[in-house]
C-alpha positions as CSV (number, residue, x, y, z in Angstrom):
1,M,-0.1,0.0,0.0
2,Q,2.8,2.4,0.8
3,S,4.5,1.8,-2.5
4,I,1.3,2.5,-4.3
5,L,0.9,5.7,-2.5
6,E,4.5,6.7,-3.2
7,L,4.0,5.9,-6.9
8,N,0.9,8.0,-7.1
9,T,2.7,10.8,-5.3
10,N,5.6,10.6,-7.8
11,N,3.2,10.6,-10.7
12,T,1.4,13.6,-9.3
13,K,4.7,15.5,-8.8
14,A,5.7,14.6,-12.4
15,R,2.4,15.8,-13.8
16,I,2.6,19.1,-11.9
17,M,6.2,19.6,-13.1
18,R,5.2,18.8,-16.7
19,L,2.2,21.2,-16.4
20,G,4.4,23.9,-14.9
21,G,7.0,23.5,-17.7
22,N,4.3,23.7,-20.3
23,A,2.8,26.8,-18.8
24,A,6.2,28.5,-18.6
25,R,6.8,27.6,-22.3
26,Y,3.4,28.8,-23.4
27,A,3.9,32.1,-21.4
28,L,7.2,32.6,-23.1
29,L,5.8,32.0,-26.5
30,G,2.9,34.2,-25.7
31,L,5.2,37.0,-24.7
32,L,7.2,36.7,-27.9
33,A,4.2,36.6,-30.0
34,L,2.9,39.7,-28.2
35,T,6.2,41.6,-28.9
36,T,5.8,40.7,-32.6
37,V,2.2,41.4,-33.1
38,F,1.9,44.5,-30.9
39,P,3.9,46.8,-33.3
40,L,1.6,45.7,-36.2
41,V,-1.6,46.3,-34.1
42,W,-0.2,49.7,-32.9
43,M,0.6,50.7,-36.5
44,L,-2.9,49.7,-37.6
45,Y,-4.9,51.7,-35.1
46,T,-2.5,54.6,-35.1
47,S,-3.2,54.9,-38.8
48,F,-6.8,56.0,-37.9
49,K,-5.8,58.8,-35.5
50,S,-5.1,62.5,-36.2
51,N,-1.7,64.0,-35.8
52,Q,-2.9,65.9,-32.7
53,E,-4.1,62.6,-31.0
54,F,-0.7,61.0,-31.9
55,T,1.1,64.0,-30.2
56,L,-1.0,63.8,-27.1
57,S,-0.6,60.1,-26.7
58,A,1.2,57.7,-29.0
59,I,-0.3,54.5,-27.4
60,A,-3.9,55.6,-26.8
61,L,-6.6,54.2,-29.2
62,P,-8.2,56.7,-31.7
63,K,-11.3,58.5,-30.7
64,A,-12.7,58.1,-34.2
65,L,-11.7,56.2,-37.3
66,R,-10.2,58.6,-39.7
67,F,-10.2,56.8,-43.1
68,E,-9.2,60.0,-44.7
69,N,-5.7,59.2,-43.6
70,Y,-5.6,56.5,-46.3
71,A,-7.1,58.7,-48.9
72,H,-4.5,61.4,-48.2
73,A,-1.6,58.9,-48.3
74,W,-2.8,57.3,-51.5
75,N,-3.7,60.4,-53.4
76,T,-2.2,63.5,-51.9
77,A,1.1,61.9,-50.9
78,H,1.2,59.8,-54.1
79,I,1.6,56.5,-52.3
80,G,-0.4,54.9,-55.1
81,T,2.3,55.9,-57.7
82,Y,5.1,54.7,-55.5
83,F,3.2,51.5,-54.5
84,F,2.7,50.4,-58.2
85,N,6.5,51.4,-59.0
86,S,7.5,49.1,-56.2
87,V,5.2,46.3,-57.4
88,F,6.6,46.5,-61.0
89,V,10.3,46.7,-59.8
90,S,9.9,43.9,-57.2
91,V,7.8,41.4,-59.3
92,T,9.9,41.9,-62.4
93,A,13.1,41.4,-60.5
94,I,11.7,38.2,-58.9
95,I,10.8,36.8,-62.2
96,F,14.3,37.4,-63.6
97,T,15.9,36.1,-60.3
98,V,13.9,32.9,-60.3
99,I,14.4,32.0,-64.0
100,V,18.1,32.7,-64.0
101,G,18.6,31.3,-60.6
102,A,16.8,28.1,-61.5
103,L,18.8,27.6,-64.7
104,A,22.1,28.1,-62.8
105,A,21.0,25.9,-60.0
106,F,19.9,23.1,-62.4
107,V,23.3,23.2,-64.2
108,L,25.3,23.2,-60.8
109,A,23.1,20.4,-59.3
110,K,22.9,18.0,-62.3
111,F,25.9,18.5,-64.5
112,V,29.6,17.9,-63.9
113,F,32.1,20.3,-65.3
114,P,35.6,21.7,-64.4
115,G,35.4,24.6,-61.8
116,K,31.9,23.7,-60.7
117,S,32.7,24.0,-57.0
118,A,34.4,27.3,-57.6
119,V,31.4,28.7,-59.4
120,L,29.1,27.6,-56.6
121,A,31.6,29.1,-54.1
122,V,31.5,32.5,-55.9
123,F,27.7,32.6,-55.6
124,V,27.8,31.7,-51.9
125,V,30.3,34.5,-51.3
126,G,28.0,36.8,-53.1
127,M,25.6,36.5,-50.1
128,L,28.3,38.1,-47.9
129,I,28.8,41.2,-50.0
130,P,27.3,44.4,-48.3
131,L,25.2,46.6,-50.5
132,Q,27.0,49.8,-49.5
133,S,30.4,48.5,-50.7
134,V,29.3,48.4,-54.3
135,L,27.0,51.4,-54.4
136,V,29.4,53.7,-56.0
137,P,30.7,51.3,-58.6
138,L,27.2,50.3,-59.6
139,F,26.2,54.0,-59.8
140,S,29.1,54.6,-62.3
141,L,28.1,51.4,-64.2
142,M,24.4,52.4,-64.5
143,R,25.5,56.0,-65.6
144,G,27.6,54.4,-68.3
145,F,24.7,52.4,-69.6
146,K,22.3,55.4,-69.3
147,L,20.0,53.5,-66.9
148,L,19.9,56.0,-64.1
149,N,16.6,57.2,-63.2
150,T,14.9,54.2,-64.8
151,P,13.2,51.1,-63.1
152,W,15.7,48.9,-65.0
153,S,18.6,50.1,-62.8
154,L,16.8,48.7,-59.7
155,I,15.5,45.6,-61.5
156,L,19.0,44.6,-62.6
157,V,20.6,45.3,-59.2
158,Y,17.9,43.5,-57.3
159,T,18.1,40.5,-59.6
160,A,22.0,40.3,-59.1
161,F,21.8,40.6,-55.3
162,G,19.0,38.0,-55.2
163,L,20.8,35.3,-57.3
164,P,23.3,34.1,-54.7
165,L,20.5,33.1,-52.2
166,T,18.2,31.8,-54.9
167,I,20.9,29.6,-56.4
168,F,22.1,28.4,-53.1
169,L,18.6,27.1,-52.0
170,M,17.6,25.9,-55.4
171,E,20.8,24.0,-56.1
172,S,20.4,22.1,-52.9
173,F,16.7,21.4,-53.6
174,I,17.4,20.2,-57.2
175,A,20.4,18.1,-56.2
176,A,18.0,16.0,-54.1
177,F,15.9,15.0,-57.2
178,P,16.6,11.4,-58.3
179,D,18.6,11.2,-61.5
180,S,16.1,8.5,-62.7
181,I,13.6,11.3,-63.4
182,M,15.8,13.0,-65.9
183,E,16.9,9.6,-67.4
184,A,13.3,8.7,-68.0
185,A,12.6,12.0,-69.7
186,I,15.7,11.6,-71.9
187,I,14.6,8.1,-72.9
188,D,11.2,9.5,-73.9
189,G,13.1,12.0,-76.2
190,A,12.9,15.1,-74.1
191,A,15.8,17.6,-74.7
192,M,17.4,19.4,-71.8
193,P,15.3,22.6,-72.2
194,R,12.1,20.6,-72.1
195,I,13.4,18.7,-69.1
196,F,14.0,21.9,-67.3
197,W,10.8,23.7,-68.1
198,S,8.4,20.7,-67.9
199,V,10.0,18.4,-65.3
200,V,12.4,20.2,-63.0
201,L,10.9,23.7,-62.6
202,P,7.4,22.4,-61.7
203,M,9.0,20.2,-59.0
204,T,10.7,23.2,-57.4
205,R,7.6,25.1,-56.5
206,P,8.2,25.0,-52.7
207,V,11.7,26.5,-53.0
208,I,10.5,28.9,-55.7
209,A,7.9,30.2,-53.2
210,T,10.6,30.5,-50.6
211,V,13.1,32.5,-52.8
212,A,10.2,34.6,-54.1
213,I,9.0,35.8,-50.8
214,L,12.5,36.4,-49.5
215,N,13.6,38.3,-52.5
216,F,10.3,40.2,-52.5
217,L,10.9,41.3,-48.9
218,N,14.4,42.5,-49.8
219,N,13.3,44.3,-53.0
220,W,10.1,45.8,-51.4
221,K,12.0,47.4,-48.5
222,E,15.2,48.4,-50.2
223,F,16.1,52.0,-49.9
224,S,19.8,52.8,-50.6
225,F,19.9,51.8,-54.3
226,A,16.5,53.5,-54.9
227,L,17.7,56.7,-53.3
228,V,20.8,56.9,-55.3
229,F,19.6,55.6,-58.8
230,I,16.0,57.3,-58.9
231,N,15.5,61.0,-59.0
232,S,12.2,61.5,-60.7
233,E,9.2,61.8,-58.4
234,N,7.0,59.6,-60.5
235,K,9.5,56.8,-60.7
236,K,10.2,56.5,-57.0
237,T,9.5,53.4,-55.0
238,L,7.5,53.0,-51.8
239,P,10.4,53.3,-49.4
240,L,11.3,56.8,-50.9
241,G,7.7,57.7,-50.8
242,L,7.4,56.9,-47.0
243,Y,10.5,59.2,-46.5
244,N,8.5,62.1,-47.9
245,F,6.3,62.1,-44.8
246,L,9.4,63.0,-42.6
247,G,10.0,66.8,-42.8
248,A,12.8,68.8,-41.3
249,Y,10.5,70.3,-38.6
250,T,7.2,68.4,-38.7
251,T,6.2,64.8,-39.4
252,D,2.8,63.6,-40.7
253,Y,2.5,60.6,-38.4
254,A,-1.1,59.8,-39.3
255,G,-0.2,59.7,-43.0
256,L,3.0,57.8,-42.4
257,M,1.2,55.1,-40.4
258,A,-1.5,54.8,-43.1
259,A,1.2,54.5,-45.8
260,L,3.0,51.9,-43.7
261,V,-0.2,49.8,-43.5
262,I,-0.6,50.0,-47.3
263,A,3.1,48.9,-47.6
264,T,2.7,46.1,-45.2
265,V,-0.5,44.5,-46.5
266,P,1.0,42.9,-49.6
267,I,3.8,41.3,-47.6
268,L,1.3,39.7,-45.2
269,I,-1.0,38.5,-47.9
270,I,1.9,36.9,-49.9
271,Y,3.3,35.3,-46.7
272,L,-0.1,33.9,-45.6
273,L,-0.8,32.5,-49.0
274,L,2.6,30.8,-49.4
275,Q,3.7,30.1,-45.8
276,E,3.5,26.3,-46.0
277,Q,5.5,26.2,-49.3
278,I,7.9,28.6,-47.8
279,I,8.6,26.5,-44.8
280,N,8.9,23.3,-47.0
281,G,11.3,25.1,-49.3
282,M,13.5,26.4,-46.5
283,T,13.6,22.9,-44.9
284,A,14.5,21.1,-48.2
285,G,16.9,23.7,-49.3
286,A,18.8,23.8,-46.1
287,V,20.0,20.2,-46.2
288,K,22.3,18.8,-48.8
289,G,21.6,15.5,-50.4
């Protein structure tokens, strides 16, 4: 009887310790989630406040929902123009990055040639190059090609800087494909271009989603190259447009928050739609063979 009581007591203690550990873990995760979500919630309800309300209290809820802040940001502050410029530049750069990166990754993953390891190493090193170190040389290059103050100056640069990570992830992903798939396609009479477009590329959808969202995030928020390469007001991207809300002596906080919400919504929508494929792509692309 005593041993049974001791066993029950030990089980109760173990259950209490397990519940306590789970409670502490959930509390920590809840705190981390709160610190992540709160800035987004604060930005959202602040976008409906007036500048006077923001000055009196930055944390307080708005007394009334001022939807005119969004109309002001979209029309008066020309956020609509900057928004569509960013969409065009970011999406076009992603298309080029995915196509060129997939072709390079396919060759590096499935073909053997002299210097293959060196080529792959060069692309990996490309992920370590800071943007600021090549800003001046790229400015001179774009001026020589007469691409300054055009969207193509940003598209080409964003594509180049997106290729190292894209090739690194896609090469690992494609290398895991069984060679028997390609061999079967070759036996059926398919040429290499047909194998790439009809067999390999459709199978890389998870990692394509991953590199697309990662590059979209980088392109969407990029500021330095856009500031140096673009001068015309009607060709500026969204980060430059947000900078216009910051004056030397005053700041339009209400308009800035509304513009930030407009800039954040596409990122959230894309991530929510592609989150499962993004996680699968990152998991598969992070492990060799």
